[in-house]
N, C-alpha and C positions, 0 to 999 in steps of 0.2 A: 299843529301850530300852537295850540294853547300850552302845551307842555313846554315846547321850546321857548316861548316868550316868557313864561314863568321862570324857567331856568336862567334865562338871560337877566331877568330882574334880580335873582338871587345873586348871580355873579356880580352884578353891578353894585348891589348893596353891601355884599360881604357880611350880612347879617344872618342869613339862614343857609346859604350855599357854602360850598367848599373852595371856591375860588380864592387863590392866595394872592400876594402882592404882585405877581407877575401875569395875572389874568388867566391862570390855568385851573381847571376844575380837577383838584388832585384826586378826589374820590372816584370820579369818572375814569380817570386814567388808570388808577390802581385796580379798579374793577375789570377794566378791559384787558389789563395784563394778566388777569387770572390770579390765583393764590397758591397753585401748586405745580407750577411749570418748572422747567429745568433751572431758570434763573432764581426762583423761590428756594428750591431744594438746595441749591448751592449755598445760598445764604443761611438756610437752616443749619446745614452741616457746619459752616464756619462759626456760627454763633453758638452751636452745641459744644464745640470744642472749648470755646471761651467759658461757657457755663460749667463744663466739667472742671476746668481749672479753678473756678470760684468754689465749687463743692469740695475740691481737693485741698485748697490752701486757706480758706477763710476761717477755719477754727483749728489750725495746727497747734495752737497753744494748749489745746485740751490734752494732748498727749505730750508734747515737748516740755510743758511745765507741769506735768502731772506729778502727783505725790508719789513717793516710793517708800517702802518700809525702811525705817532707820531706828537706831537705839544709840544710847549713850556709850562712849568708850569708858571703860572703867580702868584707869591707868595703873591702880594697884594690882590688877589681875591680867593685864595684857598689855602689848605694845601699841603704840600710836598707830603703827601701820598694820595692825592685825587685819586679817581677812575672814576670820571665822565669826560668822554672824550669830550663831546659836550655841555657845559653849555650854557645858552642863551646869556651870554655876550661875548662869544668867538669870534665872528666875528668882534666885535668892537676892542678887545684887540690884535688881530693878524693881520698882513698885508695880502693883497691879494697876490697871487702867490704861486709858488711851494716852492723852497727852502727857500725864505724869510719868508713864513708863518711857516715853521717848525723850523727855526734856529734864528728868532728874534721876538720881541714882543713890544708892546706899554705899557707904564706905565700909570695908572690912574691919571688923574690931581688932583683929591682930593681922597687921600688914605681912608679918613674917610667916604667917601660916599660909599653906597652899590654898588658893581660892576654891579648889574643888570641895574642900571640906570646911571652908571658912564660915563663920557666922558674921552677919552684916548689921550694922547699926540701923535703928528704926528711923533716925533722923534723915531727911532728904536734903541733897544739895544739888544745885543746878549743874547741868552738864555744860562743858566748854568744848568738847570734841564728839563727833558722831561717826558712826559706822554705818554705811548704806548697803542695803541688800542688793542694789544694782546701781549702775551709773548711767542708765538709759535716758534719764532726763536731766534738765538743768539744775534740779534740787540737789542731786549729788555732785554735779560738776562744779557748781558755784557755792557749795556747803551752805544750803538754805535750811538746814535742820532747825525745827522750832521757830522758824520765821515763816509761819503760814501766810502772813500777809504780804510777803514778798512774792511768793508763788501765785497767789491769787491776783496780785497787782499786775501781772503780765497780761492777763485777759482784759483787765480794765484798761491799761495802756493800749492794748490792741484796739479796743472800741473807741477810745478817745481819738485815735487816729482815723477811724471811720467817720466820726462826727466832723473832724476837720476837713476830711477828704471830700465828702459828698457835696457841699456847696461849691468848692473849687472846681471839681469836675463837672458839676451841673452847669456852672458858667461856661467852662470849656465846651461842653456838649452843645449848649444852645447858641454859643457864640461862633464857634469854629467846626461843629459837627459831631454827630454821634460816633463816626468812624474814628476820628482823631482821639475822642475821649477813650474809646474802647481800646485802641492800640496803645496808647500811652499807659492806660491802667494795667493791662495784661503784661506787657513787657517790663515795666518798672517793678512790678511786684516780683518778677522773677530775678531781675538784677540786683535789687536791694535785698530781698528775702535771702538770696544765696550768702549774703555776707554774715548772716547770723551763725553760720557753721564755723566761722573764724573768730567768734566773740572770745575775749580772754577774761571778761568780767561780767558780773550781773548787770552793772550799769550800761555796759556797751550793748548787751543783748537787748534790754528794754528799749534803748534808743533806736536800735535797728528795727525792733518790732513796731515801734510807733512809725518810723519812716515808711516801712513795707506796707502797712495799712493805709497810710496817707496816700500812697501811690496806687494801691490796688483795690481800695474798697469800692470803686465806682464802676468796676467791669460789668458787673451784673446789670445794674440799672441802665447802663449804656447799651448793653446787648439786648436788654428787654424792650427798651424804647425803640431801638432801630428796628426790631422784629415787628412790633405792633404797628408801627408807622407804615409798614410796607403792606399791611393786610387791611381788609374790611372788617367791619364790626362783628360779623358773624363768625370770624376766625379767631378772635382774641382770646377766647376761652381755651381753645385747642392749642394756641401758642403758649399760654400760661401753663397748661398741663404739660406740654412738650418741655418747656424749660424747667419745670419743677422735677420731672423725671430725670433730666439730664443732671440736675444738681444732686439728686440722689446717687446717681451713678458716681458722681465726683466724691460724694461723701463716703461711699462704700469703698471706693479706690483708696481714699485717704486712711481708712481703718486698716484695710489690707496691707498696704505699703508700710504703715506704721508698725504693724506686727511683723512684718518681714524684715523691715530695717529699724529694729528697736532703738538702736543708738542714735540719739538725737541729731548729732553732727552728720552722720551717714544719711539719714532720712532727708535732711535739708538738701544735701548735695545731689540727692537722687530726684527729688520732686520739684525743685525750683528752677534750676537751669533751663530745662525745656521751654519755659515760658517765653524765653527770648525768640523762639520761632514765631511768635505772633507778629513780629516785624514784618513778615511776609504778607501780612493783611493789607499793607500799604498797596500792594498790587492785586490782591485777591478780592478784597471786600468792598463793594460799592458804598457810597454814602446814602443816607436816607433820602429818598425822593421827595417825600413830603417836607422834611427839613429844608432841602435845597430850594423848593418852591416857595416855601414860607419866607425865606431870606432873599428871594429875588434872583437866585443863581440859576437862571433859566437855561443857559447853554449847558452847564453841567448836568442839570436835571434831564434835559432832552436827550443828551447823549446816552445817559443810563437807561432812559425809557425805551429809546430805540434798540438799544443792545438787549434789553429785557424782552421786547416784542419779538426780536429775531430768535433769541434762544427759546422762548416759549411758543414760537410759531403762531403769533397773534397778529392780526390786522387791525390797526387802530381805526376808529370812525373818522369820517371826513371832519366832523366838528372838533374832535380832539386833535387831529393833525393841524387844523386851522389855528387852534389855540397854541400849539407848540411852535409852529413856524412863524407866527405873527410876532413881530417885534414888540417888546414892551414899551408902551408909549408913556413919555414924559415921566421917567422914573424919579427925577428930583422933585417935582411938584407933588407926585403921588405920596412920596415918602413924608413931605411936609404936611400933606393934608390928612395922612393916616395916623390917627392917635395911637393905633395898636403898636406902631413902630417906635414909640417914644416912651421912655421911662418905664420899664417893666415894674419895678417895685413901687413907683409912683402910682401906676394903675392898679396894682394889687391893694395898696393902702387905701385907695379911694373906693374900692369896692367892698362893701361890708359882707356880701355873699362870699367872695373868695377868701377874705380875712377870716370869716368864721370857719369855712372849710379847712383852711390851714391849720387853725387851732385844733379842730376836731380830728383831722387827719393825723396830726403830730401826736395826739394821745394813742390813737390806733397803732401807730408805729412804735411808740414807747412800749405799749403792752406787748405787741408782737415780739419785739426784740428782747424784752425782758423775760417773758415766759418762754419763747423758743430757745434762746441760748441758755437760760437758767436750767431748763429740763435737760438740754443736751450735755451741759457741763456736769450736772448731778447724775447722769446716766452711768458714768464710770464708777459711781460709789455704790451702785446696786450690786446685789450678790451675783458672783460669777466673774468670768473673764471680762475685763474692762473692754477689750476690742470686740468681743462679741456682743456686749451690751450695747455699745456705740453703733454697730451695724444693725442691731435689731431696732434701735430708736430711729435711725436714719431710714430703714427699710419701710417702717410703718408710714412714713411720709408719702409713699405711693398711694396708699389708701386715701389720703386727704387730697391729693392731686387728681386722682381718678374721680373721686366724689365731686370735686369741683367742676371737672370737665362735664359730668353728667347733669348737674343741677344748676350751674350758674346761668345758663342760657334758658332754663326752663322755670326755675323758681325766682331768679333774679339775684342780683348782687347783694341787696340789703338784707333780705331774709337768709340767705346762705351764710352770710358773715355774722348776722345776729345769733343764729343757731350755733356756729362755730365757737364764737366767743363765750356764749352761755354754757355750752357743754364743757368747754375747757375750764371755765370758773368753777363750775360744780364738781368737776372731777378733781381738781387741785384742792379745793376745799375739803372734799370727802376724805382725802388721804389722811388728813389730820386725826380723823376719828376711827380709823382702822386699827384694830389691836395688832400688837407685835407678833401675835401668834398666826397672823394671816399674811405672811409676806407676799404671797402670790397675788392677793387682792390689791396690795399696794403697787405691784408691777402692772396689773391690769389697768387700774386708774391712771397710773403714770403714763401708760401707752395711749389711753383714750385722750388724755389731755394733750399729748404730744401730737396725735392725729389732728385734733380739733385746732390747736394753735398753728399747726402747719397749713391747715385748710384756710384759716383766717390770713396768715401771712402770704400765701399764695395769692388769695383773692384780693388782698389789699393792694398789691402791686398794680393790678389791672383796674381796680375801682378808682384808685387815686389818680392814675393816668387818664382815666376817662373824665375826671371832674375838672381838668385844667387844660388850657389852650396850647396849641402846637408850639407857638414861638416862645413859650415859657414852661413847657411840660417838664423838661428835665430839671430845670431850676427849681420849680415848685415841688416836684417830686423829691428832688434832692434835699430841699429844705425840710420836708416832712420826715425824710429818712434820717437827716442829720439830727434834728431834735429827738427822733426816736432812738437815737444811739445813747440816749441817756439811760434807757432800759438795758441795753447790752453793756454799758459801763458798770451799771450796778450789779447785773447778773453773776459775774465772776465772784463777787464777794458772798453770794448766798452759801456756799459750803462753809465759809468762815462764820457766817451768822449762825449756821445749823449747829456748830460746836457749842454755841451758848444757848440757844433756843431752837430745839430740833424742829418743831412744828411751824415756826414762823415763816420760812421760805414758801411753803405750800399755801399758806393763808394769803400771803402777798401776791403769789401768782394768780390765785383765784379771784381775789378782790379787783385787781387790775383788769382782768378779763371781763368780769361782769359789768364794770364801769364802762369799757369799751363797747360791749354789747348795747348797753342803754344809749350811748351816744350814736349808735347806728340808725337810730330812729329819727334823727334830726336832719339827715342829708337825703338828696334826691336819687330815686333810682335811675340807673344808667343803662338798663337793659334796652336793647334795640334802638340805641342813640349812636350816631357816628361820632367820631372824635372831634371836639370843638377846636377851631382853629384860632379864635379871638377870645379876649375876655369877655365880650358881650355875648358870644355864643355859649361860653362856659356858664354864664350867669343864667342863661335861658334854658338850661337843662331841666331845672325844676318845674318850669312851665311847659316842658315837653314841646318846645317850639322848634327843635332841630331834629326831629325824627327823620330817618331815611325815607326813601320812596316806599310806597306800599309793597307788601310782599309779591303782588302780581307782577309789578314792574322788575323786581329783582329776579324773579323766575324767568321772565322773558329775556332779560339781559343775560342771565346764566345760560339759557338755552342758546342765545345767539352766538355764545362764545365756543360752543361744542362743535 
């Protein structure tokens, strides 16, 4: 009786319990439904396909806008439409060195003499035409020779699109549902991205690149939030690990398909159109139960709950059935009295705790995107085949994901992320001091940094979502991620910076990670806390007032479901 009366008080106050606007205890319902039944496995499979698509398409610019070998055309020695990339006279006609060799040339002293035996002037002149070793990327297609900034700008434009997309789809997700946001993002990226294959100019290509990212950048946040809102706190880490591994599968698929279909237009027409199949999720994917209850859509939530209970062969308790069947009382008055339903951003601005978290989380996201994408982009510059290098860098992410699965629920979120940021920072800094005679050590430090920042990136998704309330979770997570795109906007320019100051990108990566690690000390631990549903509950995480029931209660409930 005491436990039931306490629970009733919690439901009534809304401060420590999980009862939402329609009087249903969401956590109790979700626990009784289980977490690994047929209903859940079906959702995991559907969300996994969306995550594979994200891993496949979210960094296509790395190969589509990759650099290719090119040189000046020497009109005195060859025709403008020549296809011979390395004629015997080439070394005499072009200066030694990197950019100078590609962007300038020497003229033969005697144009009447055969170029095979000609002598060339020492003075250099700028090239006006280039011959490309291959036409696999847009560099050759749109004649971007000696315009490195145009090539790197594609990645920056891509990430500007992400910055604009996240708040828009965050609002769509919190206002109209996780399902709608996911379907819109997954299908639009396929429809718009396919248009890149028909680009007739560089300008057309970058405009479509922006629109593609604007439409598709929010697929993973929507999929992630939909999944964790279906589960209890004890399965959030496994969910994050599961989605992280699926992203790796998508990244590996991207590299293999890019190597198989090396011509950029063919690659686009192979990988983008299948995304239109996500329209079928209108009928296949259910909405987030927690979101429906938080918005007062009780009938829709009850229909999904009953279907899930039937699929999982679960019998709901009498108390839960009473909450589900009972009509919501005085919805208009409750909405007027409940400040949590009024002015999301006004609530955030009035809460110093939430505002401070937004600022700190934003820096974490800036660091994660800056270092994560910076290392991924630079991976194609390492010695060896660029596709193999990319697959290697993506594959080591599994180590980070598995490590998180093992330690996040044991060591805690804060300590795990602090160590990850610190290791990443020190590894990136150390690269600067490695002599060029030890390239293998550079690769090792590079991979250690990539593992650490992947661990931080994977963990920060979960940690950020646990710090904010249900009715604003996607909006605030989207805000942090949006600001974080500053890092991914700058990251594609690091290869350009390295041309002038080779060591500076590694130092910037390391410094950003070390600062992020220091900020980790200022936020609360969320281990063993349930997802907060209101601003007040989110504020109380630091005071540990919204812990779940004791472990013995959880064990008894789990046993009763078996």
